[in-house]
PyMOL Python script that loads the backbone (N, CA, C, O; Angstrom):
from pymol import cmd

cmd.read_pdbstr("""\
ATOM      1  N   UNK A   1     -31.126  -9.218  43.913  1.00  0.00           N
ATOM      2  CA  UNK A   1     -30.028  -9.220  42.964  1.00  0.00           C
ATOM      3  C   UNK A   1     -30.542  -8.730  41.611  1.00  0.00           C
ATOM      4  O   UNK A   1     -31.673  -9.023  41.223  1.00  0.00           O
ATOM      5  N   UNK A   2     -29.695  -7.979  40.896  1.00  0.00           N
ATOM      6  CA  UNK A   2     -30.083  -7.419  39.603  1.00  0.00           C
ATOM      7  C   UNK A   2     -30.057  -8.487  38.522  1.00  0.00           C
ATOM      8  O   UNK A   2     -29.228  -9.397  38.529  1.00  0.00           O
ATOM      9  N   UNK A   3     -30.957  -8.351  37.629  1.00  0.00           N
ATOM     10  CA  UNK A   3     -31.069  -9.281  36.514  1.00  0.00           C
ATOM     11  C   UNK A   3     -30.045  -8.892  35.425  1.00  0.00           C
ATOM     12  O   UNK A   3     -29.931  -7.707  35.109  1.00  0.00           O
ATOM     13  N   UNK A   4     -29.304  -9.843  34.847  1.00  0.00           N
ATOM     14  CA  UNK A   4     -28.309  -9.502  33.813  1.00  0.00           C
ATOM     15  C   UNK A   4     -28.995  -8.939  32.557  1.00  0.00           C
ATOM     16  O   UNK A   4     -30.056  -9.404  32.143  1.00  0.00           O
ATOM     17  N   UNK A   5     -28.357  -7.935  31.977  1.00  0.00           N
ATOM     18  CA  UNK A   5     -28.881  -7.317  30.764  1.00  0.00           C
ATOM     19  C   UNK A   5     -28.150  -7.948  29.571  1.00  0.00           C
ATOM     20  O   UNK A   5     -27.096  -7.470  29.151  1.00  0.00           O
ATOM     21  N   UNK A   6     -28.719  -9.009  29.045  1.00  0.00           N
ATOM     22  CA  UNK A   6     -28.082  -9.746  27.958  1.00  0.00           C
ATOM     23  C   UNK A   6     -27.997  -8.918  26.671  1.00  0.00           C
ATOM     24  O   UNK A   6     -27.055  -9.072  25.894  1.00  0.00           O
ATOM     25  N   UNK A   7     -28.958  -8.063  26.452  1.00  0.00           N
ATOM     26  CA  UNK A   7     -28.940  -7.216  25.254  1.00  0.00           C
ATOM     27  C   UNK A   7     -27.723  -6.293  25.268  1.00  0.00           C
ATOM     28  O   UNK A   7     -27.058  -6.114  24.248  1.00  0.00           O
ATOM     29  N   UNK A   8     -27.438  -5.710  26.434  1.00  0.00           N
ATOM     30  CA  UNK A   8     -26.292  -4.813  26.553  1.00  0.00           C
ATOM     31  C   UNK A   8     -24.993  -5.578  26.313  1.00  0.00           C
ATOM     32  O   UNK A   8     -24.112  -5.094  25.602  1.00  0.00           O
ATOM     33  N   UNK A   9     -24.870  -6.758  26.896  1.00  0.00           N
ATOM     34  CA  UNK A   9     -23.656  -7.564  26.739  1.00  0.00           C
ATOM     35  C   UNK A   9     -23.463  -7.944  25.274  1.00  0.00           C
ATOM     36  O   UNK A   9     -22.344  -7.890  24.762  1.00  0.00           O
ATOM     37  N   UNK A  10     -24.536  -8.323  24.605  1.00  0.00           N
ATOM     38  CA  UNK A  10     -24.447  -8.698  23.180  1.00  0.00           C
ATOM     39  C   UNK A  10     -24.023  -7.492  22.349  1.00  0.00           C
ATOM     40  O   UNK A  10     -23.182  -7.614  21.458  1.00  0.00           O
ATOM     41  N   UNK A  11     -24.596  -6.337  22.636  1.00  0.00           N
ATOM     42  CA  UNK A  11     -24.242  -5.123  21.895  1.00  0.00           C
ATOM     43  C   UNK A  11     -22.764  -4.792  22.086  1.00  0.00           C
ATOM     44  O   UNK A  11     -22.090  -4.408  21.130  1.00  0.00           O
ATOM     45  N   UNK A  12     -22.261  -4.936  23.293  1.00  0.00           N
ATOM     46  CA  UNK A  12     -20.852  -4.661  23.562  1.00  0.00           C
ATOM     47  C   UNK A  12     -19.952  -5.628  22.804  1.00  0.00           C
ATOM     48  O   UNK A  12     -18.918  -5.221  22.274  1.00  0.00           O
ATOM     49  N   UNK A  13     -20.329  -6.897  22.745  1.00  0.00           N
ATOM     50  CA  UNK A  13     -19.546  -7.882  21.988  1.00  0.00           C
ATOM     51  C   UNK A  13     -19.541  -7.529  20.503  1.00  0.00           C
ATOM     52  O   UNK A  13     -18.509  -7.599  19.835  1.00  0.00           O
ATOM     53  N   UNK A  14     -20.720  -7.145  19.998  1.00  0.00           N
ATOM     54  CA  UNK A  14     -20.818  -6.789  18.583  1.00  0.00           C
ATOM     55  C   UNK A  14     -19.971  -5.562  18.255  1.00  0.00           C
ATOM     56  O   UNK A  14     -19.320  -5.518  17.211  1.00  0.00           O
ATOM     57  N   UNK A  15     -19.975  -4.562  19.145  1.00  0.00           N
ATOM     58  CA  UNK A  15     -19.158  -3.368  18.922  1.00  0.00           C
ATOM     59  C   UNK A  15     -17.670  -3.704  18.939  1.00  0.00           C
ATOM     60  O   UNK A  15     -16.902  -3.187  18.128  1.00  0.00           O
ATOM     61  N   UNK A  16     -17.270  -4.562  19.855  1.00  0.00           N
ATOM     62  CA  UNK A  16     -15.858  -4.962  19.929  1.00  0.00           C
ATOM     63  C   UNK A  16     -15.455  -5.719  18.668  1.00  0.00           C
ATOM     64  O   UNK A  16     -14.369  -5.508  18.130  1.00  0.00           O
ATOM     65  N   UNK A  17     -16.329  -6.594  18.204  1.00  0.00           N
ATOM     66  CA  UNK A  17     -16.057  -7.365  16.989  1.00  0.00           C
ATOM     67  C   UNK A  17     -15.929  -6.437  15.780  1.00  0.00           C
ATOM     68  O   UNK A  17     -15.034  -6.608  14.952  1.00  0.00           O
ATOM     69  N   UNK A  18     -16.822  -5.459  15.685  1.00  0.00           N
ATOM     70  CA  UNK A  18     -16.797  -4.503  14.577  1.00  0.00           C
ATOM     71  C   UNK A  18     -15.506  -3.668  14.614  1.00  0.00           C
ATOM     72  O   UNK A  18     -14.899  -3.408  13.575  1.00  0.00           O
ATOM     73  N   UNK A  19     -15.100  -3.258  15.806  1.00  0.00           N
ATOM     74  CA  UNK A  19     -13.883  -2.465  15.946  1.00  0.00           C
ATOM     75  C   UNK A  19     -12.655  -3.277  15.526  1.00  0.00           C
ATOM     76  O   UNK A  19     -11.780  -2.754  14.836  1.00  0.00           O
ATOM     77  N   UNK A  20     -12.580  -4.540  15.932  1.00  0.00           N
ATOM     78  CA  UNK A  20     -11.464  -5.394  15.527  1.00  0.00           C
ATOM     79  C   UNK A  20     -11.433  -5.556  14.015  1.00  0.00           C
ATOM     80  O   UNK A  20     -10.366  -5.549  13.402  1.00  0.00           O
ATOM     81  N   UNK A  21     -12.607  -5.702  13.422  1.00  0.00           N
ATOM     82  CA  UNK A  21     -12.709  -5.867  11.978  1.00  0.00           C
ATOM     83  C   UNK A  21     -12.191  -4.617  11.260  1.00  0.00           C
ATOM     84  O   UNK A  21     -11.467  -4.724  10.270  1.00  0.00           O
ATOM     85  N   UNK A  22     -12.562  -3.433  11.761  1.00  0.00           N
ATOM     86  CA  UNK A  22     -12.103  -2.173  11.171  1.00  0.00           C
ATOM     87  C   UNK A  22     -10.584  -2.038  11.279  1.00  0.00           C
ATOM     88  O   UNK A  22      -9.926  -1.638  10.319  1.00  0.00           O
ATOM     89  N   UNK A  23     -10.026  -2.371  12.450  1.00  0.00           N
ATOM     90  CA  UNK A  23      -8.579  -2.266  12.636  1.00  0.00           C
ATOM     91  C   UNK A  23      -7.841  -3.210  11.694  1.00  0.00           C
ATOM     92  O   UNK A  23      -6.807  -2.846  11.135  1.00  0.00           O
ATOM     93  N   UNK A  24      -8.360  -4.404  11.519  1.00  0.00           N
ATOM     94  CA  UNK A  24      -7.739  -5.373  10.619  1.00  0.00           C
ATOM     95  C   UNK A  24      -7.767  -4.862   9.180  1.00  0.00           C
ATOM     96  O   UNK A  24      -6.785  -4.997   8.450  1.00  0.00           O
ATOM     97  N   UNK A  25      -8.897  -4.275   8.774  1.00  0.00           N
ATOM     98  CA  UNK A  25      -9.023  -3.734   7.429  1.00  0.00           C
ATOM     99  C   UNK A  25      -8.044  -2.591   7.215  1.00  0.00           C
ATOM    100  O   UNK A  25      -7.437  -2.489   6.149  1.00  0.00           O
ATOM    101  N   UNK A  26      -7.881  -1.727   8.219  1.00  0.00           N
ATOM    102  CA  UNK A  26      -6.939  -0.617   8.106  1.00  0.00           C
ATOM    103  C   UNK A  26      -5.502  -1.123   7.990  1.00  0.00           C
ATOM    104  O   UNK A  26      -4.716  -0.592   7.205  1.00  0.00           O
ATOM    105  N   UNK A  27      -5.156  -2.159   8.779  1.00  0.00           N
ATOM    106  CA  UNK A  27      -3.807  -2.731   8.678  1.00  0.00           C
ATOM    107  C   UNK A  27      -3.572  -3.317   7.297  1.00  0.00           C
ATOM    108  O   UNK A  27      -2.501  -3.141   6.717  1.00  0.00           O
ATOM    109  N   UNK A  28      -4.580  -4.018   6.767  1.00  0.00           N
ATOM    110  CA  UNK A  28      -4.446  -4.611   5.430  1.00  0.00           C
ATOM    111  C   UNK A  28      -4.243  -3.528   4.379  1.00  0.00           C
ATOM    112  O   UNK A  28      -3.377  -3.654   3.513  1.00  0.00           O
ATOM    113  N   UNK A  29      -5.047  -2.456   4.453  1.00  0.00           N
ATOM    114  CA  UNK A  29      -4.940  -1.379   3.476  1.00  0.00           C
ATOM    115  C   UNK A  29      -3.594  -0.669   3.580  1.00  0.00           C
ATOM    116  O   UNK A  29      -3.012  -0.293   2.562  1.00  0.00           O
ATOM    117  N   UNK A  30      -3.097  -0.486   4.795  1.00  0.00           N
ATOM    118  CA  UNK A  30      -1.804   0.163   4.985  1.00  0.00           C
ATOM    119  C   UNK A  30      -0.692  -0.703   4.395  1.00  0.00           C
ATOM    120  O   UNK A  30       0.212  -0.190   3.735  1.00  0.00           O
ATOM    121  N   UNK A  31      -0.755  -1.996   4.629  1.00  0.00           N
ATOM    122  CA  UNK A  31       0.261  -2.904   4.098  1.00  0.00           C
ATOM    123  C   UNK A  31       0.198  -2.936   2.570  1.00  0.00           C
ATOM    124  O   UNK A  31       1.232  -2.964   1.903  1.00  0.00           O
ATOM    125  N   UNK A  32      -1.000  -2.932   2.026  1.00  0.00           N
ATOM    126  CA  UNK A  32      -1.165  -2.949   0.576  1.00  0.00           C
ATOM    127  C   UNK A  32      -0.630  -1.665  -0.036  1.00  0.00           C
ATOM    128  O   UNK A  32       0.046  -1.704  -1.064  1.00  0.00           O
ATOM    129  N   UNK A  33      -0.922  -0.531   0.582  1.00  0.00           N
ATOM    130  CA  UNK A  33      -0.431   0.747   0.078  1.00  0.00           C
ATOM    131  C   UNK A  33       1.094   0.804   0.143  1.00  0.00           C
ATOM    132  O   UNK A  33       1.738   1.343  -0.757  1.00  0.00           O
ATOM    133  N   UNK A  34       1.664   0.251   1.201  1.00  0.00           N
ATOM    134  CA  UNK A  34       3.119   0.257   1.351  1.00  0.00           C
ATOM    135  C   UNK A  34       3.787  -0.595   0.281  1.00  0.00           C
ATOM    136  O   UNK A  34       4.779  -0.175  -0.315  1.00  0.00           O
ATOM    137  N   UNK A  35       3.260  -1.775   0.033  1.00  0.00           N
ATOM    138  CA  UNK A  35       3.857  -2.637  -0.980  1.00  0.00           C
ATOM    139  C   UNK A  35       3.656  -2.062  -2.373  1.00  0.00           C
ATOM    140  O   UNK A  35       4.522  -2.214  -3.234  1.00  0.00           O
ATOM    141  N   UNK A  36       2.536  -1.409  -2.605  1.00  0.00           N
ATOM    142  CA  UNK A  36       2.283  -0.784  -3.902  1.00  0.00           C
ATOM    143  C   UNK A  36       3.263   0.360  -4.126  1.00  0.00           C
ATOM    144  O   UNK A  36       3.806   0.509  -5.221  1.00  0.00           O
ATOM    145  N   UNK A  37       3.491   1.165  -3.096  1.00  0.00           N
ATOM    146  CA  UNK A  37       4.428   2.284  -3.213  1.00  0.00           C
ATOM    147  C   UNK A  37       5.838   1.773  -3.459  1.00  0.00           C
ATOM    148  O   UNK A  37       6.571   2.348  -4.263  1.00  0.00           O
ATOM    149  N   UNK A  38       6.228   0.702  -2.778  1.00  0.00           N
ATOM    150  CA  UNK A  38       7.559   0.130  -2.978  1.00  0.00           C
ATOM    151  C   UNK A  38       7.693  -0.432  -4.385  1.00  0.00           C
ATOM    152  O   UNK A  38       8.734  -0.276  -5.023  1.00  0.00           O
ATOM    153  N   UNK A  39       6.654  -1.077  -4.864  1.00  0.00           N
ATOM    154  CA  UNK A  39       6.669  -1.652  -6.207  1.00  0.00           C
ATOM    155  C   UNK A  39       6.800  -0.580  -7.270  1.00  0.00           C
ATOM    156  O   UNK A  39       7.529  -0.755  -8.246  1.00  0.00           O
ATOM    157  N   UNK A  40       6.098   0.534  -7.085  1.00  0.00           N
ATOM    158  CA  UNK A  40       6.182   1.635  -8.051  1.00  0.00           C
ATOM    159  C   UNK A  40       7.577   2.252  -8.037  1.00  0.00           C
ATOM    160  O   UNK A  40       8.116   2.592  -9.091  1.00  0.00           O
ATOM    161  N   UNK A  41       8.162   2.396  -6.857  1.00  0.00           N
ATOM    162  CA  UNK A  41       9.501   2.970  -6.757  1.00  0.00           C
ATOM    163  C   UNK A  41      10.514   2.058  -7.433  1.00  0.00           C
ATOM    164  O   UNK A  41      11.402   2.534  -8.140  1.00  0.00           O
ATOM    165  N   UNK A  42      10.390   0.761  -7.225  1.00  0.00           N
ATOM    166  CA  UNK A  42      11.304  -0.190  -7.853  1.00  0.00           C
ATOM    167  C   UNK A  42      11.116  -0.207  -9.362  1.00  0.00           C
ATOM    168  O   UNK A  42      12.094  -0.305 -10.102  1.00  0.00           O
ATOM    169  N   UNK A  43       9.882  -0.115  -9.829  1.00  0.00           N
ATOM    170  CA  UNK A  43       9.613  -0.111 -11.261  1.00  0.00           C
ATOM    171  C   UNK A  43      10.206   1.136 -11.902  1.00  0.00           C
ATOM    172  O   UNK A  43      10.743   1.067 -13.007  1.00  0.00           O
ATOM    173  N   UNK A  44      10.115   2.262 -11.227  1.00  0.00           N
ATOM    174  CA  UNK A  44      10.679   3.504 -11.751  1.00  0.00           C
ATOM    175  C   UNK A  44      12.193   3.399 -11.822  1.00  0.00           C
ATOM    176  O   UNK A  44      12.797   3.799 -12.817  1.00  0.00           O
ATOM    177  N   UNK A  45      12.810   2.866 -10.778  1.00  0.00           N
ATOM    178  CA  UNK A  45      14.265   2.709 -10.777  1.00  0.00           C
ATOM    179  C   UNK A  45      14.701   1.734 -11.861  1.00  0.00           C
ATOM    180  O   UNK A  45      15.705   1.974 -12.532  1.00  0.00           O
ATOM    181  N   UNK A  46      13.977   0.653 -12.045  1.00  0.00           N
ATOM    182  CA  UNK A  46      14.328  -0.348 -13.046  1.00  0.00           C
ATOM    183  C   UNK A  46      14.208   0.228 -14.453  1.00  0.00           C
ATOM    184  O   UNK A  46      15.050  -0.052 -15.307  1.00  0.00           O
ATOM    185  N   UNK A  47      13.181   1.022 -14.705  1.00  0.00           N
ATOM    186  CA  UNK A  47      13.012   1.582 -16.041  1.00  0.00           C
ATOM    187  C   UNK A  47      14.088   2.633 -16.316  1.00  0.00           C
ATOM    188  O   UNK A  47      14.523   2.784 -17.458  1.00  0.00           O
ATOM    189  N   UNK A  48      14.517   3.353 -15.294  1.00  0.00           N
ATOM    190  CA  UNK A  48      15.588   4.336 -15.468  1.00  0.00           C
ATOM    191  C   UNK A  48      16.910   3.638 -15.788  1.00  0.00           C
ATOM    192  O   UNK A  48      17.683   4.128 -16.611  1.00  0.00           O
ATOM    193  N   UNK A  49      17.175   2.505 -15.147  1.00  0.00           N
ATOM    194  CA  UNK A  49      18.412   1.782 -15.368  1.00  0.00           C
ATOM    195  C   UNK A  49      18.388   0.993 -16.670  1.00  0.00           C
ATOM    196  O   UNK A  49      19.433   0.807 -17.293  1.00  0.00           O
ATOM    197  N   UNK A  50      17.239   0.534 -17.087  1.00  0.00           N
ATOM    198  CA  UNK A  50      17.126  -0.335 -18.247  1.00  0.00           C
ATOM    199  C   UNK A  50      17.323   0.420 -19.559  1.00  0.00           C
ATOM    200  O   UNK A  50      17.827  -0.159 -20.521  1.00  0.00           O
ATOM    201  N   UNK A  51      16.953   1.657 -19.622  1.00  0.00           N
ATOM    202  CA  UNK A  51      17.020   2.391 -20.877  1.00  0.00           C
ATOM    203  C   UNK A  51      17.812   3.686 -20.706  1.00  0.00           C
ATOM    204  O   UNK A  51      17.217   4.761 -20.625  1.00  0.00           O
ATOM    205  N   UNK A  52      19.137   3.605 -20.651  1.00  0.00           N
ATOM    206  CA  UNK A  52      19.915   4.841 -20.565  1.00  0.00           C
ATOM    207  C   UNK A  52      19.848   5.565 -21.912  1.00  0.00           C
ATOM    208  O   UNK A  52      19.921   4.947 -22.974  1.00  0.00           O
ATOM    209  N   UNK A  53      19.713   6.842 -21.841  1.00  0.00           N
ATOM    210  CA  UNK A  53      19.594   7.644 -23.057  1.00  0.00           C
ATOM    211  C   UNK A  53      20.970   8.185 -23.410  1.00  0.00           C
ATOM    212  O   UNK A  53      21.612   8.866 -22.611  1.00  0.00           O
ATOM    213  N   UNK A  54      21.408   7.870 -24.616  1.00  0.00           N
ATOM    214  CA  UNK A  54      22.699   8.369 -25.073  1.00  0.00           C
ATOM    215  C   UNK A  54      22.455   9.582 -25.946  1.00  0.00           C
ATOM    216  O   UNK A  54      21.624   9.565 -26.855  1.00  0.00           O
ATOM    217  N   UNK A  55      23.184  10.615 -25.654  1.00  0.00           N
ATOM    218  CA  UNK A  55      23.039  11.822 -26.445  1.00  0.00           C
ATOM    219  C   UNK A  55      24.184  11.879 -27.445  1.00  0.00           C
ATOM    220  O   UNK A  55      25.346  11.655 -27.107  1.00  0.00           O
ATOM    221  N   UNK A  56      23.822  12.183 -28.675  1.00  0.00           N
ATOM    222  CA  UNK A  56      24.847  12.317 -29.709  1.00  0.00           C
ATOM    223  C   UNK A  56      24.915  13.760 -30.158  1.00  0.00           C
ATOM    224  O   UNK A  56      23.920  14.484 -30.128  1.00  0.00           O
ATOM    225  N   UNK A  57      26.076  14.160 -30.566  1.00  0.00           N
ATOM    226  CA  UNK A  57      26.255  15.506 -31.068  1.00  0.00           C
ATOM    227  C   UNK A  57      26.748  15.428 -32.503  1.00  0.00           C
ATOM    228  O   UNK A  57      27.016  14.337 -33.007  1.00  0.00           O
ATOM    229  N   UNK A  58      26.864  16.522 -33.137  1.00  0.00           N
ATOM    230  CA  UNK A  58      27.309  16.552 -34.524  1.00  0.00           C
ATOM    231  C   UNK A  58      28.756  16.075 -34.644  1.00  0.00           C
ATOM    232  O   UNK A  58      29.154  15.548 -35.683  1.00  0.00           O
ATOM    233  N   UNK A  59      29.537  16.259 -33.586  1.00  0.00           N
ATOM    234  CA  UNK A  59      30.943  15.839 -33.609  1.00  0.00           C
ATOM    235  C   UNK A  59      31.068  14.316 -33.555  1.00  0.00           C
ATOM    236  O   UNK A  59      32.059  13.769 -34.037  1.00  0.00           O
ATOM    237  N   UNK A  60      30.091  13.626 -32.983  1.00  0.00           N
ATOM    238  CA  UNK A  60      30.148  12.172 -32.833  1.00  0.00           C
ATOM    239  C   UNK A  60      29.843  11.443 -34.129  1.00  0.00           C
ATOM    240  O   UNK A  60      30.244  10.290 -34.294  1.00  0.00           O
ATOM    241  N   UNK A  61      29.144  12.086 -35.050  1.00  0.00           N
ATOM    242  CA  UNK A  61      28.737  11.401 -36.279  1.00  0.00           C
ATOM    243  C   UNK A  61      29.919  11.313 -37.246  1.00  0.00           C
ATOM    244  O   UNK A  61      30.673  12.276 -37.391  1.00  0.00           O
ATOM    245  N   UNK A  62      30.085  10.168 -37.907  1.00  0.00           N
ATOM    246  CA  UNK A  62      31.178  10.044 -38.884  1.00  0.00           C
ATOM    247  C   UNK A  62      30.905  10.890 -40.137  1.00  0.00           C
ATOM    248  O   UNK A  62      29.761  11.064 -40.555  1.00  0.00           O
ATOM    249  N   UNK A  63      31.957  11.390 -40.699  1.00  0.00           N
ATOM    250  CA  UNK A  63      31.830  12.193 -41.908  1.00  0.00           C
ATOM    251  C   UNK A  63      31.634  11.281 -43.099  1.00  0.00           C
ATOM    252  O   UNK A  63      32.342  10.282 -43.230  1.00  0.00           O
ATOM    253  N   UNK A  64      30.692  11.598 -43.968  1.00  0.00           N
ATOM    254  CA  UNK A  64      30.445  10.757 -45.142  1.00  0.00           C
ATOM    255  C   UNK A  64      31.047  11.388 -46.374  1.00  0.00           C
ATOM    256  O   UNK A  64      30.945  10.830 -47.466  1.00  0.00           O
TER     257      UNK A  64
END
""", "prot")
cmd.dss("prot")
cmd.show_as("cartoon", "prot")
cmd.util.cbc("prot")
cmd.orient("prot")
């Protein structure tokens, strides 16, 4: 009977653990980027609504 190769099994476990860690980090970064993009879009919309620019012309000014 063949002797088990414990080094190979440990290496495979370590690679699987590293891969899971990378996938989790990518999911976190994607979620963070998505919320940041949404926050920037909302901030832009809020600033556009908060400060409407009124244009005046010479006809609008009262005569002194």
